[in-house]
N, C-alpha and C positions, 0 to 999 in steps of 0.2 A: 365768456368772461372776458373782460377788457383789462382785467387786474390780476396782478400775481399772489395768487394765494397761497397760504403755509397752513397746512392742515394738521393738527396733534389729534392722536386719538389717545384721551386719559385712560391708561389702565389702573392708575393710582384709585379712581373712582369708584371702581367696582367692589361690589358687596360680596360678602363669602357666600355660598351657598353650601358652606357645611365641607363635608367628606369627598363630593364631588369637587371641590376646589381645592384640596389638599394639597395635591400636586400639579396642578396647573393653575391659570388663572381663568377669571370668569371670562375672560373676551377669548381665550383659546379653547372652551370647553365646546363640545359637539353640539350641534343644533338642528335638528327635524333630519338627521343621520347622514347629512351631505355636507353641511355648511360648518362654519365655528361661528359662534357668536356676534363677534368683532367683524365678519365679513360683511355685515348690514352697515356698519358705519363708516368702514373702507370703501365700501360699496359707492356710498353716498359724497363721498370725495369726487372719486373717480367719476360720478355721472355729474359730477359738478363740473369738469375738468379742471381740478386742482390736481398739479404734477407732483408736488413738494408734499413729502406724509413723513410722516415722524409720528413715532408711538412710544407712549412713556411707559415705560414699565417697572414696577416697584418691586417684582419676585416672580419665581417661577418662569424666569427667563427661558428658559429651555423649553416651554411648551409654547411660547410664542414664536421663537426663530423656526422650530420642528413645523410650525403649521404655514407660517408665511412664506419659508425659504427665501429668493431673492427680492422677494415685494413686487417683482413686474406684473405680476396678476392684477394689482391694481392701479396700475400705468398706462394713459393713456400715448402720451410721447417718453418709449423709451430712452429717446437719444438726449431729450435735454431733463427730463425728470427726474426726482432724487428720493430717496426713502431711506429712512435711518430707523432703526430700534434705540433708543435714547435710555439710558442705564444713570442715576444718582451713584457714582462711584462714592463719593464723600456717605451715601446715605445709607451702602451695606456695610462700612466700615462703623457709623453710629447710627442706628434705625431711629434716634429720635429726630435724626435731621432728613428722614426718607420720608420727606411728603411731594406730592404733584410741584408743588411751587419750587423747592428747593431743586428738584429734579431740572425745572425749567431754567432757573439760576444757572445752576453748575453746565447745562448745555446750552450756554448763550451763543457759543460759535456757529450753530444751526440757523439763528436767525441774521446774525450776521452775514452770514456767506448766501441765504436764503434771497435777503433784501426784498422782502415782498413789501407787497403794500398792507395786505391785511393778514389777520389770523386767527383762523377759526379752531377752536376748542370743545371736543366732542366726547361724549363716553360711549364705551362698547355696549352696556348692559340696557341701553334702552335702545328697543327693537322698531324702527321706522323707516319710511322712505321719503327722501328731501332733499329739495333742490336747493343749493348753497347760493344760487345766482340771484336767486329770489327774494331770499335773505338779505344781502348784500346790496342790493337795489333798495330794498326798505331802509336798511342802514344807512347809505349814503342820500336818500331822502329824507330824515329824519335827520340828518347831520349828528348822529347819535356818538357819545363817545365807544358808548358798549350796547350792543343789541343782544338781547337774552332770549332762548327761544322755548315759548312755552306751549302746552296743549291744555285743554279744559274735559275732563274726566268725572265721571258720575259715579265714584267708587273711592273717593278720597281716603275713607277711613279705612279701605283695607290695600290700597296699591299706592305707588311712589312713597311708600313709607321713608325711603332713605333719601327723597328729595325735598324741594322746598315748594309750598304754595307760595301764591303771590298775587298782587292787586294791581291793576294797571287802570290808568285814567288818561285819555286823550293818549294812548299808545306808550305812554309812560310809565316803567315801575315805579310804585310807591309805598311798596310792603314786599316783604320777602322775610320768610322766616320758615323753620323749619315743618314738616308736614307730620301732625301729633296723632293723625287722624280721625281728628274732631267733625269734620265734613266729608261729604260724601260729592257734592256739585262744587268741584275748587278747580281752580287755573292750578297747574303745576309746570315747576320748571323742568325744563330737559336736559338741563345741565351742559345745554350748549351755549356757546358765546363767542361775538364776533367785534372785534376791534382792530382798528391801525396797527400794524407792528410798531411804530413809534410811540402810539399810545400805553401798548401792551408792554414794552418794555419798560417805559416810565412808571406802570402802574408797577409792576411787580417789584421795583427796585425802591418805590416812596416808602419813606420812613414812618408816616402812617401804618404802613399795612407789614410792615417788618414781622409782626407778631404773627397776623394771619397763617394758619397751619396746612392750609388748603385753598385750593381756587374758588371752593363752595364757601367756607368762611370769609375769603377776602370780598367776593359778592355780596355778600350779608353786612360786611362794615361800609361797602359803598353805598350798596342803600338805602343803609340807614341812614347814612351821614348827610346822604341826598349832594354829595359833593361832585358826583360827575354825572351827565346826561345817561341814563339807562334805559331804554326803550325795549318793550316787548312783542315781538314776533309769534303772532300765532300760529301753529302749524295744526293744520286738518288732514285728517285720516287716520289711518292704522297708528297706534302707539301702543307700545307694551313696556314695562319696567320691571326686568327678569331680577328682583333684590332678593330671592329667598329661592331657597330648594322647591319649594310648594308652587309658589310662581314660576319657575322651571319647567317644571311638569305641567300646569295649569294650561299655559301658553305653549306649550308643544302641542298638546293635544287639543286644544281650540282649532289650528290649524290642520287638523285633520278635515277639519268643516270645511267644503269647499267654497261656501260661500262668505267664511273668515277669511281664507287663503287668498283669494282673489282681492282683497284689499292689499294685500302688503305685496303679491307676486305680480299683480294684472296692472301695475301702475305706467307701465311703458320702461321702466328704470331696470336695468338687469343686477341681478344679486352676483357679484363674482366670488368664487373662492379657489382654493388650489385643488387643481385636477388631478385625477389618480389615472393611469392606465390599467383600470383592470376593467374584466368583461364584463357584462351583464350580469343578473344576479341569477344562478342557476335554479329551477323550478323542477323538484322532483314530483314522482305520480303521486304520492302521498300530499302533497302541497296545495293547500288553502289558503288565500290570503283576501282579507277584506277590511280597506276600510286604513289602509297603513300607508306610509312612506318606506320603501326598500329602497336600498341604495346598492351601489353594484358591488359584483365581486364575492358575492355571499352564496351558499347551498341554503335552500328552503325545502325540507321534504316531512314536514309537520304543519298545523294551524296556527296561522298569525291572524289577528284581529284587532282592530282600534290602537295598534303599536305603530312603533318608529322603531327600524331597524338600520344599523349604520353599514358600515363596509366591512366585506369580508366576515360574516356572520355566519355561524353554520349552526340549523335548524335540525337536527335530526328528526327519523321517523317517527310521528304518533306525538310529537312534542306540542304541546300546547300554550301560547302564547297571547294573554290578552290585558289592554293598558296597561303596556309594558314599553321601557325604552332600552333598546340593546345597543350597544356602542360595542366600538370597533375591534373585531377580530374574538367575539367572546362565543363561545360554545353551547348551547341549550341541548343536550342529551336526549338520547331516544325516550319517546314517552313521558319526558318530565313538563310537570305545570308550572308556568311563571305568570303570576299576575300582579298588577299595578307594583309593580317593582322596575327601580333601576338599575341595568346591570352595566357596571364600568368594563374598560377595554380590556382586552385577555383574559377572564373572568372565564370558567369553565363549570354549567350547573348541570349537575347529573342527581340531583333532589329536589323536591318541588321548593317552589319557593313563593309562598303566598302572601301578599300584603292587601290592604283595602285602598278605597280612593281618599281617607281620611289618614291612613296611614300608611302610606308605600313604604316597600322596602327598599334599602340600596344595599349591594352588593359591591365591593369595593373593587378596584382593577387587582386582575390577575389573581383572584381570590377562586379557590376551586372547593366548591361543595359535593360532596359525595352522601 
């Protein structure tokens, strides 16, 4: 990439997953036993040779800092690359002021020091693999003020309900409104935007947009007014929007299907995550594992199928796990059945936990069930 690009990962944009995100951000929530959800967005920056990466954090700072460590995992050039976690300190004192736009305004020192040519803003909760170098080429070719990345879906009545639908004519975005789930076959925003840094700073300070409470609302106002040239770049490939607890479970389990998983992981672009110096999972003599993701560091001596098991999980003898997600350092006791459940970190289960496909059970972090 011939230009200097500043990447902004916008965790303000993340929907709530209920109790699962009560003590963590959606971006730092475990995914497939090994990753955090935001690893995919961060890796897109890295694989596009973007070394200036900043994370806008609204709350639950601890969970973000714990996962990313020094951030060096997602940097190609550790000598000149820079990474920051950006908080809206004024917004902490005044929650009404704690929006992504105000966080950007309060941290303007980042843009002055970076002196980048372009800014790319992306969310954490939309899972995809995208090469921003191609989007930037499109942006320059169209001489756009803003380029918005979108994708086409066929289940708009139930997916991307936290996003916007749009219409594109001759690559220009002419309509942009919240998705109310009225149609299935729609184009939806991936809530990813590219613009020059100069244009970006002018836009967020412009008097006509000061009442916008979020970047999403800002884009709605700009496109409605047709005051700037906003073009749409269509991204083709695997895209999922994790905007609910139900979608978190559904999209996790669908990746147990090898054919689906290859659409995300066989693109040639690696997904980076913070590594842990843990041994491989230990399988006891009674272990039986089928159609699962099993992370390292754990001990399994029971039956596990159609499930996702994170690091350092203990599954004792004759325990049976099916269609469940077990997070880090949970313990499933001897002979216990766990079905259609999400068991959070450090929980200890010594009594059957049985949910259903339509009503999965959530077991809170650290909870002991006897």
